[in-house]
Structures are given as C-alpha cells and as structure tokens.
C-alpha positions in Angstrom: -5.4 67.5 71.2 -3.3 69.2 68.4 0.2 69.8 69.4 0.5 73.2 67.9 4.2 73.9 69.0 5.7 70.6 68.0 4.2 71.3 64.3 5.5 74.7 64.2 8.9 73.1 65.5 8.8 70.7 62.6 7.9 73.2 60.0 10.3 75.6 61.1 13.1 72.8 60.6 11.9 71.9 57.3 11.5 75.8 55.9 15.3 76.0 57.1 16.4 73.1 55.1 14.2 74.6 51.8 16.2 77.7 52.6 19.5 75.8 52.4 18.6 74.4 48.9 17.7 77.8 47.7 21.4 79.0 49.0 22.6 76.3 46.8 20.7 77.7 44.0 22.2 81.1 44.3 25.8 79.4 44.0 24.9 78.0 41.1 23.6 81.4 39.7 26.9 82.9 40.8 28.9 80.2 39.0 27.3 81.2 36.0 27.3 84.6 36.3 23.9 85.4 36.9 22.1 88.1 38.7 21.9 85.6 41.4 21.3 87.8 44.4 18.6 89.4 42.9 16.8 86.4 42.2 17.9 84.5 45.8 18.5 86.9 48.3 14.6 87.6 49.1 13.3 84.3 48.9 16.3 82.9 51.4 15.6 85.6 53.9 11.9 85.0 53.9 12.3 81.5 54.0 14.7 81.4 57.0 12.7 84.4 58.8 9.6 82.4 59.0 11.3 79.0 59.7 13.1 80.3 62.4 10.4 82.4 63.7 8.3 78.9 64.1 11.3 77.1 65.3 11.5 79.6 68.1 8.0 79.2 68.7 8.1 75.5 69.0 11.6 75.3 70.7 9.9 74.3 74.1 7.6 72.0 72.9 6.9 68.7 74.5 8.4 65.5 73.0 4.7 64.3 72.0 4.0 63.8 68.3 0.4 62.5 67.9 -1.0 61.0 64.7 -3.1 63.9 63.8 0.2 66.0 64.3 1.8 64.0 61.5 -1.1 64.1 59.1 -0.9 68.1 59.6 2.7 68.6 59.0 2.5 66.4 55.7 -0.1 68.4 54.2 1.3 71.6 55.2 4.5 71.0 54.1 3.9 70.4 50.5 1.8 73.6 50.3 4.2 75.6 52.6 6.9 74.5 50.6 5.3 75.4 47.4 4.5 78.8 48.7 7.8 79.5 49.6 9.6 77.9 46.9 7.6 79.9 44.2 9.2 83.1 44.9 12.7 82.8 43.2 10.1 82.7 39.9 8.6 86.1 40.5 11.8 87.6 42.0 13.9 86.3 38.7 11.1 87.8 36.5 10.3 84.7 34.7 6.9 85.0 34.9 4.5 87.8 36.6 1.6 85.6 37.1 1.4 84.1 40.9 -0.6 81.1 39.4 1.9 80.3 37.1 4.9 80.6 40.0 2.8 78.5 42.4 1.8 75.9 39.6 5.7 75.3 38.5 6.9 75.1 42.3 3.8 72.9 43.0 4.5 70.7 39.7 8.2 70.5 40.9 7.6 69.1 44.5 4.8 67.0 43.3 7.2 65.4 40.8 4.3 65.7 37.9 6.6 67.7 35.6 4.3 70.1 34.0 5.6 73.4 32.9 3.9 76.7 32.3 7.0 78.3 30.5 7.0 77.9 26.7 10.4 78.0 26.2 12.8 76.6 28.9 16.0 77.5 27.4 15.3 81.4 28.3 15.4 80.1 32.0 18.6 81.2 34.0 20.5 78.3 35.3 19.9 79.1 39.1 15.8 78.6 38.2 16.7 75.4 36.0 18.6 73.9 39.1 15.6 74.9 41.5 13.3 73.0 39.7 15.3 69.9 39.2 16.2 70.1 42.8 12.4 70.4 44.0 11.6 67.2 41.8 14.4 65.3 43.8 13.5 66.4 47.2 9.7 65.4 46.5 10.8 62.5 44.7 11.0 60.5 47.8 9.2 62.7 49.9 10.1 65.8 52.2 8.9 64.4 55.3 10.7 61.0 54.3 13.6 62.7 53.8 13.3 64.4 57.5 12.6 61.4 59.1 16.0 60.8 60.0 16.4 64.2 61.2 13.1 64.9 63.4 14.3 62.3 65.8 17.2 64.9 66.7 14.7 67.4 67.1 12.3 65.6 69.5 9.8 65.0 67.1 8.3 61.0 66.9 9.4 59.5 63.3 6.6 57.0 63.4 3.6 59.2 63.3 5.2 61.4 60.6 5.9 58.0 58.4 2.5 56.7 58.9 1.0 60.1 57.3 3.6 60.4 54.4 2.7 56.6 53.6 -1.1 56.8 53.5 -2.9 54.0 52.3 -0.6 51.3 51.1 2.4 50.9 52.9 5.8 50.4 51.8 8.2 47.8 53.3 10.2 48.7 56.1 14.1 47.6 55.9 14.6 47.8 59.7 12.5 47.8 62.8 13.7 51.7 63.4 11.8 54.0 60.7 14.7 56.3 60.7 17.1 53.5 59.9 14.8 52.7 57.0 15.0 56.2 55.9 18.6 56.2 56.0 18.9 52.9 54.0 16.5 54.2 51.5 17.7 57.7 50.7 21.5 56.2 50.2 20.0 54.1 47.9 18.1 57.3 46.0 21.5 59.1 46.2 23.2 56.1 44.9 21.3 55.6 41.8 20.9 59.2 41.0 24.7 59.6 40.9 24.9 56.5 38.7 22.1 57.9 36.2 24.0 61.2 36.1 27.1 59.3 35.4 25.5 57.1 32.8 24.1 60.2 31.1 27.5 62.0 31.0 29.1 59.1 29.5 26.4 58.7 26.9 27.3 62.6 25.6 25.3 64.9 27.8 27.2 67.8 29.5 27.7 67.5 33.2 25.2 70.3 33.8 22.4 68.4 31.7 23.4 65.0 33.2 23.1 66.3 36.9 19.7 67.8 36.2 18.3 65.0 34.2 19.3 62.5 36.8 17.8 64.5 39.5 14.8 64.5 37.5 14.8 60.7 36.2 15.0 59.4 39.9 12.3 61.7 41.1 10.2 60.3 38.1 9.5 64.0 37.7 10.0 65.3 33.6 11.3 68.7 34.4 14.5 69.0 31.5 16.6 71.9 30.7 15.5 71.7 27.1 12.0 72.7 25.7 12.4 69.2 23.7 13.3 67.3 26.6 15.1 64.2 25.9 14.1 64.4 22.2 16.8 67.5 22.2 19.4 65.1 22.4 18.7 62.8 19.6 20.4 59.7 21.2 19.5 56.4 21.6 21.9 55.8 24.3 20.7 58.3 26.5 17.3 57.3 25.9 17.8 53.7 27.1 19.8 54.9 30.0 16.4 57.1 30.7 14.4 54.1 30.5 16.4 52.0 32.6 16.5 54.7 35.7 12.8 55.6 35.1 11.7 52.0 35.5 14.1 51.7 38.5 12.5 54.5 40.3 9.1 53.1 39.7 9.4 50.0 41.4 9.1 49.7 45.4 12.2 51.0 46.9 12.3 47.9 49.4 12.5 45.7 46.2 15.1 47.5 44.8 16.9 47.3 48.0 16.6 43.7 48.0 17.9 43.5 44.0 20.7 46.0 44.4 22.0 45.3 48.1 20.9 41.8 49.2 21.1 40.3 45.4 17.7 38.5 46.3 16.5 38.6 42.9 14.0 35.9 42.8 12.5 37.0 46.0 12.1 40.4 44.3 10.2 39.4 40.9 8.0 37.4 42.7 6.5 40.3 44.2 2.7 40.4 42.7 3.0 43.8 42.2 6.0 44.0 40.2 4.7 41.2 38.1 1.7 43.0 37.1 3.2 46.3 36.6 5.5 44.8 34.5 3.2 42.9 32.3 1.1 46.1 31.7 4.3 47.9 30.9 5.2 45.4 28.2 1.7 45.0 26.9 1.5 49.1 26.7 5.1 48.7 24.8 3.7 46.0 22.4 0.8 48.3 21.3 3.0 51.8 21.1 5.5 50.0 19.1 2.9 48.3 16.6 1.4 51.9 16.0 5.1 53.2 15.4 5.6 50.4 12.7 2.4 50.5 11.0 3.1 54.4 10.7 6.7 53.8 9.4 6.6 50.8 7.2 5.3 50.8 3.6 4.2 47.2 3.5 3.8 47.5 -0.5 7.5 48.5 -0.8 9.0 45.5 1.4 11.3 43.0 -0.4 13.8 40.6 0.8 16.9 42.3 -0.2 19.6 42.3 2.3 19.6 46.4 2.4 15.6 46.2 2.9 15.9 43.8 5.9 18.5 45.9 7.5 16.7 49.0 7.1 13.5 47.1 8.5 15.7 45.9 11.4 16.6 49.6 11.9 13.0 50.8 11.8 12.3 47.9 14.3 14.6 48.9 16.9 13.8 52.3 16.8 10.1 51.6 16.5 10.6 49.2 19.9 13.1 52.2 21.4 10.4 54.7 21.1 7.6 52.7 22.2 9.4 51.6 25.3 10.6 55.0 26.2 7.1 56.4 26.4 5.7 53.3 27.7 8.0 53.9 30.8 7.9 57.4 30.7 4.5 57.9 31.0 3.5 55.0 33.3 6.1 55.9 35.9 4.8 59.4 35.7 8.3 60.9 34.6 7.0 62.4 31.7 10.2 63.0 29.5 9.1 63.3 26.1 10.3 62.8 22.3 7.2 63.1 20.3 3.6 64.3 20.9 1.5 61.2 21.4 -1.5 63.2 20.2 -0.3 62.4 17.0 -0.7 58.6 17.4 -3.5 56.5 16.6 -6.4 56.8 19.0 -6.1 53.2 20.2 -2.6 54.9 21.9 -4.7 57.6 23.8 -6.6 55.2 25.4 -3.5 53.3 26.5 -1.8 56.3 27.4 -4.9 57.0 29.5 -4.8 53.3 31.1 -1.5 53.4 32.2 -1.4 57.4 33.4 -4.0 56.0 35.9 -2.1 53.0 36.7 0.9 54.6 37.9 4.2 52.6 39.2 4.6 50.3 42.2 3.8 51.5 45.6 6.8 52.8 47.7 8.4 54.6 44.7 8.6 57.8 43.4 6.0 57.4 40.7 2.3 58.6 40.5 -1.0 57.3 39.6 -3.1 55.2 41.7 -0.2 52.3 41.9 -0.3 49.2 40.4 -0.9 47.6 44.0 -4.4 49.0 44.1 -5.2 47.7 40.8 -4.3 44.2 42.0 -6.5 44.4 45.1 -9.3 45.6 42.8 -8.9 42.4 40.5 -8.5 40.0 43.3 -11.9 41.7 45.2 -13.7 41.1 42.1 -12.6 37.6 41.6 -13.6 36.9 45.0 -17.0 38.5 44.7 -17.7 36.1 41.6 -16.7 33.2 43.9 -18.7 34.2 46.5 -21.8 34.3 44.2 -21.0 30.6 43.1 -20.1 29.8 46.9 -22.3 31.8 49.3 -20.7 30.1 52.5 -16.9 29.8 51.4 -14.2 31.8 53.0 -12.0 33.1 50.4 -9.1 35.3 51.8 -7.7 37.7 49.7 -3.6 37.3 49.8 -0.5 39.4 48.4 2.5 37.5 48.0 1.3 34.8 50.2 0.3 36.7 52.8 -3.8 37.4 53.9 -4.8 40.9 53.0 -6.9 42.6 56.2 -10.2 44.0 55.5 -9.2 47.4 56.6 -6.3 47.5 53.8 -9.0 46.4 51.1 -11.6 49.4 52.6 -8.9 51.8 52.0 -8.3 50.5 48.6 -11.8 51.0 47.6 -12.3 54.2 49.2 -9.0 55.7 47.5 -10.4 54.5 44.2 -13.9 55.9 44.8 -12.8 59.2 46.0 -9.8 59.1 42.8 -13.0 58.9 40.4 -14.9 62.0 42.3 -12.0 63.9 41.9 -11.5 63.1 38.1 -15.2 64.0 37.6 -14.9 67.3 39.6 -11.6 68.5 38.1 -12.9 67.5 34.6 -16.5 69.5 35.2 -14.3 72.3 36.5 -12.1 72.5 33.0 -15.2 72.3 31.0 -16.8 75.1 32.8 -13.5 77.2 31.9 -14.7 76.3 28.6 -12.1 73.5 27.6 -13.2 70.3 25.4 -14.5 67.4 27.4 -11.6 65.2 26.1 -9.0 68.1 27.0 -10.6 68.6 30.3 -10.4 64.9 31.0 -6.9 64.6 30.2 -5.7 67.6 32.2 -7.4 66.1 35.3 -5.8 62.8 35.0 -2.2 64.4 34.1 -2.1 66.5 37.4 -4.0 63.9 39.5 -1.9 61.4 38.5 1.4 63.8 38.5 2.1 62.7 34.8 3.1 65.8 33.3 2.5 65.9 29.5 -1.0 66.3 29.1 -3.4 64.3 27.0 -5.4 66.6 24.9 -5.2 69.0 22.0 -5.7 72.5 23.8 -2.4 72.2 25.7 -1.1 69.0 24.6 1.8 66.6 25.3 4.2 69.0 24.3 2.7 72.4 25.1 2.8 75.1 28.1 0.3 75.2 30.7 0.6 79.0 30.8 -2.2 79.1 28.0 -4.7 78.0 30.5 -6.5 80.6 32.6 -5.5 81.5 36.0 -8.5 79.7 38.0 -7.6 76.4 35.8 -4.1 76.7 37.0 -5.0 76.9 40.7 -7.2 74.0 40.3 -4.6 71.8 38.4 -2.4 72.6 41.1 -4.6 71.4 44.0 -5.0 68.2 41.8 -1.6 67.7 41.7 -1.1 68.1 45.6 -4.0 65.5 46.2 -2.4 63.2 44.1 1.0 63.3 45.6 -0.7 63.0 48.8 -2.9 59.9 47.9 -5.8 62.3 48.6 -6.3 60.8 52.2 -3.3 63.2 53.9 -4.8 66.3 52.0 -8.6 65.6 52.8 -8.2 64.5 56.5 -7.9 68.1 58.4 -11.1 69.0 56.4 -12.8 66.0 58.4 -14.8 67.6 61.5 -13.7 64.5 63.5 -9.9 65.4 62.9 -10.3 68.1 65.4 -12.0 66.4 68.2 -10.2 65.8 71.4 -11.9 62.2 71.7 
C-alpha cells in the first residue's frame, strides 16, 4: 500500500529545501542591485507554502517507507522541483513561454545543459546563479542529497537510495547509506571548491569561477556566457575544465578510492573505468586527426625550425581541442568551443556514439553509462562461446565477481527501452517537420542529457527556443527519462505498481 503521508512529508521537506535555495539566489540578486524581490518573492512564497502544507499533511506519518514510496518520491521530486523552479524565469520576464521556462528548469535539474535562451549575458545574475545551482543540486541527485536528512524526518533511507540508483548500482562506502551520502557529498563539495579555485587562478572572475565550477562538477554545461568556455580563450581554463569534467564522470566510489584512500591500482583496475578511458582516448584521436587535417597544409610543410615550432603549436591546440570536446561530450557536460557540425561527418558519428555511451555509473554524467556497454559486450561474447560449447557454463564477471542474471536482464531491458524512446522521440520530432538527422540528434541529446544538439536546425551552439512548444515539452520529458534512467519514471505507470499484493 502506498503511504501517502510519508510521501507528502518527504516532498514537503524537499520543497522547503528548494525555497531555501531560491532565497540564496534572491540574495545574489540583491548583491548585484537587481529587482530581486520582484523576481523571487512569489516563487519563494509559493514553494514554501506548498512545501509546508505537504509537511503538515504528513506530520503524523508512521515511520514506514516502502520501496514503492521511494520510487514515487524520486520520480515526482524531479518533476515538482522543475515545476516550482521554473517560476523565477517567468517572474523575471526572461521568457513568457511556459514551455521554455519548464524546459530550462528541467535542463538544469537533469544536468542536460541545453538552453532555450539565445543570449545568456542578458539574464540577471540571480537567474544565472539559479541555473548553476540547479545543475549542482541535480548532479549528485536531489534525493541522494537528502538521504542524510531524511532519516531525521523519520523516513527510511534504504528505499529512497534504491529508487535513486535504479539499474546498475554504485558502490557503497559504508554499511549505512546516510554515511555513504555524507562521504560522497563531502567529496563532491571538495571537488567543486577545488574546481572554482583552479578556474579563478587561471583567470576567471570569482563570479564566473563559482558558476562554472557548479556546472562542471555536475557535468551540466550551463555557462554565464553564450560562447561557453570558448568565451575565455584560455588553454589553462580548458585544461582545468577537462580535468574536473573527467573526475566528475568517474564513479564517485572510485574517486573516493583515489583521493581519500590513495588506492590508485585498485581504482584503475576497474573494468568500466578502463573501457571508459579507452573509448574517450579513441574519440580524442579521431577528433585530433580531424583538427590537424583541417589546420595543416601538408604542401607547405618544411623542416625549418620555425615551421616545426608552428606545427608543434598547431598539434598542441588540435590535441587540446580534441580532448576538450571528447571529454565534454562523453561526460555529458556539454561545454563548447566550436560547432562540431562543421567537423567532418566521421566526427558526427563519433559524437553520436560517445553521447550514447556517457560516463561511468555512479557519476554525475548522463548517457547509458559505459558499464552497460561492458555488460553487453560480455553477453555477446558469452553467446558466441555458447554456440561453440552448448553445454559449457560460462559466467559473466565484472572486476572478478560473477554478475547475477537479474542485473544482466536489467541491462538488456534498459537498452531496449532506451532504443524505443529514441525511435519514438525521433518520430515525434519528424512530425514537427524537423529533418530526420536533426530529429535523431535532438532525441539523443535530451535522452542522454548531453546539452549541445547534434544537427543543423538547432545545432551545437544554437538555442532551443526555435522549436515549437510541443517539441520542447517532449524534449523536457526525454531529459527527465534520461536522468531517472527510465525505470524510475515509468514504473508508476505499470498497473502492478499500485496493487496491494
């Protein structure tokens, strides 16, 4: 049976948290001498009122939090946070389109980073900070963030953790989930502060450094400038972004082993991490080759010192640009420097592939996660071996441990549903008269929470506000499905979910 009171109590606490974060944004607006009261008083009042009402309704709830309750809290929280979080975009008059306001908020909380605002510099400082803060909170997970808080509300933590980490599980650092959450969020905060400091030392203003750090560690991609990281024209800033984007896309349990425990050998022996690094390295080589091909005129090469120095500089710039975009796209951060639609078509195929792959499980990145590709490869390999040796028992192992069939079934089911959503999303976009390639690119971008669109209609550097309202609502739904890894979103629509059995 669904415990409505405990769900209301949890959602009330979470909305109160959102109101508190809005209050912080209002303070930013007042600091920059903006009409912050006009922008933020109504959203804060509405969010706090609804949150308090839900809390009051669930105040007498018994301490019994079931698995279904956990899935309902997770699925509804992302939607409710976006529903209330879009109000500041309307009250600040940044847009008068409801679909655009909801899209921008959903893009923020799901860390997709796609924007429907063509000129970012025109947005108020408080709204820019709200976009970055949505990324940072959504990066590690709104629910995961509150795992350390929910037990104090009388709400069981294990069921919520299970719902938030649907599918492939991340490693636990401690028998208690709340302790694991404390460790991971402490690490998340430490990396964010370190990233902001590094950006500042490399030439960013304090304002830009804080906002970009919040966006980087969440692998989100929102920037304070329309030209994103490319606005700074700084190789040092690009290398800092590459490092922290990559760190955020690695399973945070492995990051914990590397930074806190210094167990480098154990961390880099992980099968998923090795596959992830291999895919990213291959993508970088292909991008670098494309950059060099476009930048170097072979007929003009000679062996003079000046020519060799120039070639070296070109090679470094090509490698840096290639590595930046390979990491930015595969981690689903989406920071941009160049329009990858101007690259050779072979690069488009690589962009599609690494967009689908995403980063590692247990990280803030999007995509289907590399671990699922590892499992799929092992399943295919096992099938070929079974054809040759029908009676052989060939267990599938990951990091030396046998993987249960239930996990493998979950992986296959997830990949199948992902493919179905890509097909349906592409079809829907075609019905809005978008070209097939653009329809496919937009669907992959939203479902994998990438941000920059693959296609000519919106493009990697374009604004999504040129899409019709219906298309924007569909893309918002796909972003939510991708962030919740499909199962948590669709499970409440299964009739058995509401059965008392």
